C-alpha positions as CSV (number, residue, x, y, z in Angstrom):
1,M,54.7,126.2,97.4
2,S,55.5,122.8,99.0
3,L,58.3,120.7,97.6
4,I,56.0,117.8,96.7
5,H,52.4,118.1,95.8
6,I,50.1,115.0,95.7
7,D,46.8,115.1,93.7
8,E,44.8,113.1,96.1
9,S,42.2,112.3,93.5
10,K,44.8,110.5,91.4
11,C,46.9,109.0,94.2
12,A,46.6,105.2,94.5
13,R,48.0,105.2,98.0
14,D,50.4,102.4,97.0
15,G,53.4,103.8,98.7
16,I,55.7,103.3,95.8
17,C,57.1,106.8,95.9
18,V,57.7,106.5,99.7
19,R,59.7,103.3,99.2
20,D,61.7,104.6,96.2
21,C,62.8,108.0,97.5
22,P,66.6,107.6,98.0
23,M,66.6,110.1,100.8
24,G,63.5,108.8,102.6
25,L,61.7,112.1,102.4
26,L,58.2,110.8,102.1
27,E,56.0,109.1,104.7
28,M,52.4,108.0,104.7
29,A,49.8,106.7,107.1
30,P,47.6,103.7,106.2
31,G,44.9,104.8,103.7
32,E,46.4,108.3,103.4
33,P,48.3,109.9,100.6
34,P,52.1,110.4,101.1
35,R,53.4,113.5,102.8
36,E,56.9,115.0,102.8
37,I,58.8,115.0,106.1
38,P,59.6,118.4,107.6
39,E,63.3,118.5,106.5
40,A,62.5,117.4,102.9
41,E,63.1,120.9,101.3
42,S,66.7,121.1,102.5
43,T,67.5,117.4,101.9
44,C,65.9,116.7,98.5
45,L,68.3,115.8,95.7
46,A,65.7,116.8,93.1
47,C,66.4,113.5,91.3
48,G,62.7,113.2,90.3
49,H,62.4,109.5,91.2
50,C,59.1,110.2,93.1
51,A,57.5,111.8,90.1
52,A,59.0,109.3,87.6
53,I,57.8,106.2,89.5
54,C,54.2,107.3,90.3
55,P,52.0,105.1,88.0
56,T,49.0,107.5,88.1
57,G,50.9,110.8,87.7
58,A,49.6,112.0,91.0
59,L,52.9,113.5,92.3
60,S,54.5,116.7,91.2
61,L,58.0,117.8,92.4
62,R,58.8,121.5,92.7
63,G,55.7,122.5,90.8
64,T,56.4,120.4,87.7
65,D,53.3,119.0,86.1
66,P,53.8,115.3,85.7
67,A,51.7,115.4,82.5
68,T,54.6,117.4,80.9
69,L,57.3,114.8,81.7
70,P,58.3,112.6,78.7
71,D,57.4,108.9,78.7
72,G,59.8,106.9,80.8
73,G,58.9,103.5,79.7
74,L,61.7,101.1,78.7
75,P,62.7,101.4,75.1
76,R,61.8,98.5,72.8
77,L,65.4,97.7,71.8
78,A,66.6,94.2,71.2
79,V,69.2,93.2,73.7
80,E,71.4,92.0,70.9
81,E,71.3,95.5,69.3
82,V,72.4,97.2,72.4
83,E,75.2,94.7,73.0
84,Q,76.3,95.1,69.4
85,L,76.4,98.9,69.9
86,L,78.7,98.5,72.9
87,R,81.0,95.9,71.3
88,T,81.5,97.9,68.1
89,R,82.5,101.2,69.7
90,R,86.0,102.0,68.7
91,S,88.5,104.6,69.7
92,V,88.8,106.5,66.4
93,R,92.1,108.2,65.6
94,I,91.7,109.0,61.9
95,Y,89.0,111.6,61.0
96,K,87.6,113.1,57.9
97,K,88.1,116.9,57.6
98,E,84.4,117.3,57.2
99,P,82.9,119.1,60.2
100,V,80.0,117.7,62.1
101,P,76.9,119.9,61.9
102,R,76.2,121.7,65.1
103,D,72.7,120.3,65.5
104,V,74.2,116.8,65.3
105,L,76.8,117.6,67.9
106,R,74.2,119.2,70.2
107,R,72.0,116.1,69.9
108,V,75.0,113.8,70.7
109,I,76.1,115.9,73.7
110,E,72.5,116.0,74.9
111,A,73.0,112.4,76.0
112,A,75.1,113.6,78.9
113,R,72.1,115.3,80.4
114,W,70.7,111.9,81.4
115,A,74.0,110.5,82.8
116,P,74.0,110.0,86.6
117,T,76.0,112.5,88.8
118,A,76.9,112.2,92.4
119,T,74.0,113.4,94.6
120,N,72.3,114.6,91.3
121,R,74.5,117.8,91.3
122,Q,74.6,117.9,87.5
123,G,77.7,120.2,87.9
124,V,79.6,119.2,84.7
125,N,80.0,121.9,82.1
126,W,80.6,121.1,78.4
127,L,82.8,123.0,76.0
128,V,82.9,122.3,72.3
129,V,86.0,123.4,70.4
130,E,84.2,123.6,67.2
131,D,86.6,125.3,64.8
132,A,89.3,122.9,63.4
133,E,91.9,125.7,63.4
134,K,91.4,126.2,67.1
135,V,91.7,122.4,67.6
136,H,95.0,122.6,65.8
137,R,96.2,125.5,68.0
138,L,95.1,123.5,71.0
139,A,97.1,120.5,69.9
140,A,100.2,122.7,69.4
141,M,99.8,124.0,73.0
142,V,99.6,120.4,74.3
143,V,102.8,119.5,72.4
144,D,104.6,122.4,74.1
145,G,103.4,121.2,77.5
146,L,104.7,117.7,77.0
147,R,108.2,118.5,75.5
148,T,110.0,117.8,78.8
149,I,108.3,114.5,79.5
150,P,110.3,111.6,78.0
151,Y,107.2,109.4,77.6
152,F,105.8,111.8,75.1
153,T,109.0,112.2,73.0
154,R,107.6,110.2,70.1
155,A,104.4,112.2,69.9
156,V,106.4,115.5,70.0
157,Q,108.7,114.3,67.3
158,A,105.7,113.2,65.2
159,W,104.2,116.7,65.6
160,E,107.4,118.3,64.3
161,R,107.1,116.0,61.2
162,G,103.6,117.3,60.6
163,L,101.8,114.3,62.1
164,D,99.2,115.0,64.9
165,M,99.4,112.2,67.5
166,I,97.8,114.5,70.1
167,L,94.3,115.3,68.9
168,R,94.6,113.2,65.7
169,G,93.4,115.9,63.3
170,A,89.9,115.7,64.7
171,P,87.6,118.5,63.6
172,H,86.2,119.0,67.1
173,V,87.1,118.4,70.7
174,L,84.8,118.2,73.7
175,V,86.0,119.3,77.1
176,A,84.2,118.6,80.4
177,H,85.0,121.0,83.3
178,A,83.6,121.5,86.7
179,A,84.1,123.4,89.9
180,T,87.1,122.3,91.9
181,D,85.0,122.0,95.1
182,G,82.4,119.7,93.4
183,F,81.7,116.2,94.7
184,E,83.6,113.7,92.4
185,P,83.3,115.9,89.3
186,A,85.9,113.8,87.4
187,I,83.8,110.7,87.8
188,D,80.6,112.6,86.8
189,A,82.5,113.9,83.7
190,A,83.7,110.4,82.8
191,I,80.2,108.9,83.0
192,G,78.9,111.8,80.9
193,L,81.5,111.4,78.2
194,T,80.8,107.7,78.1
195,Y,77.1,108.5,77.4
196,I,78.3,110.9,74.7
197,E,80.7,108.4,73.0
198,L,77.9,105.8,72.8
199,A,75.5,108.3,71.4
200,A,78.1,109.5,68.9
201,H,78.6,105.9,67.8
202,A,74.9,105.5,67.2
203,H,75.0,108.6,65.0
204,G,77.9,107.2,62.9
205,L,80.5,109.4,64.6
206,G,83.9,108.5,65.9
207,T,85.4,109.5,69.3
208,C,88.6,109.0,71.3
209,W,89.4,110.1,74.8
210,A,91.9,112.9,74.8
211,G,93.9,111.9,77.9
212,V,97.1,113.6,76.6
213,L,95.3,116.9,76.5
214,M,94.2,116.5,80.1
215,A,97.8,115.6,81.1
216,A,99.2,118.8,79.4
217,A,96.4,121.0,80.9
218,R,97.7,120.2,84.4
219,L,101.2,121.3,83.4
220,K,100.5,124.3,81.1
221,R,98.2,127.0,82.4
222,E,97.9,128.5,79.0
223,I,95.6,125.6,78.0
224,P,92.8,126.2,80.5
225,K,93.2,129.9,79.7
226,F,92.9,129.3,75.9
227,L,89.8,127.2,76.6
228,E,88.4,130.0,78.8
229,I,87.9,127.6,81.7
230,P,86.5,129.5,84.7
231,E,89.1,130.3,87.4
232,K,87.6,127.9,90.0
233,H,87.0,125.1,87.6
234,K,89.2,122.2,86.4
235,I,89.3,120.2,83.2
236,C,87.9,116.8,84.2
237,A,87.8,115.0,80.8
238,A,88.2,115.6,77.1
239,M,87.4,113.7,73.9
240,M,87.9,114.1,70.1
241,I,84.9,113.7,67.9
242,G,84.3,113.6,64.1
243,Y,83.4,111.5,61.2
244,P,85.7,108.4,61.0
245,T,87.7,108.0,57.8
246,Y,87.4,104.3,57.9
247,E,84.8,101.8,58.8
248,Y,85.7,98.9,61.1
249,K,84.6,95.6,59.7
250,R,85.3,93.3,62.6
251,I,85.3,93.3,66.4
252,P,88.8,92.6,67.8
253,P,89.2,90.2,70.7
254,R,89.3,91.2,74.3
255,N,90.5,89.4,77.4
256,E,88.0,87.3,79.2
257,L,86.3,89.3,82.0
258,N,87.9,88.9,85.4
259,V,85.0,88.4,87.7
260,R,84.8,87.2,91.3
261,W,81.5,86.1,92.8
262,L,81.3,86.5,96.6
């Protein structure tokens, strides 16, 4: 089976797929349908741009029937609604004890499937620490890993008083991990978690990046072991998630954007 198949009866011969392919793997002669170049199979990113952009559904990639692909038209969302979603996202640090149903968590995490990754490798793996008791044990391990670092003295002392400034008593924690030999996996994970936190906000959930967990995981090998991270993987990003205890009524100020136009 060829990498790309063109249904010549549907092809408009407009060359859109040829121009849009990020790797330049298609070519066409005047009046003829597109054809893949000889090295296409070994070079293709499988990004799906060619199939997604074809207005007539004439192109299939790796045997996928274009009729089975979901509609990719722009959503009919008001710009103001999208901007409000972005402005009202908060880093939530006080959570209800109520767990988030797994089907809701799964739907929120599903957003990361559509996040861009370098060369479309899609190499980020997602771990959900679902049980609140395991989250508490994880926080205790993080505290132990930070005891010798003066910057975290206050957080350690708070833990000893029964106050969790590490994972903030969140009912769940998301951890992104990827192979150490991947191409920019930390950036891929950060983009994926950004998608997730915006999806979580749309679902009425609160999130907060767990940078302290990531710092401790680099110092304390027991943390990746506890999380059952594969041997040749590394923790790239982490985030708390749960129902926020309080609702934010206003949008606090931010500095004016520092932009240079060149």
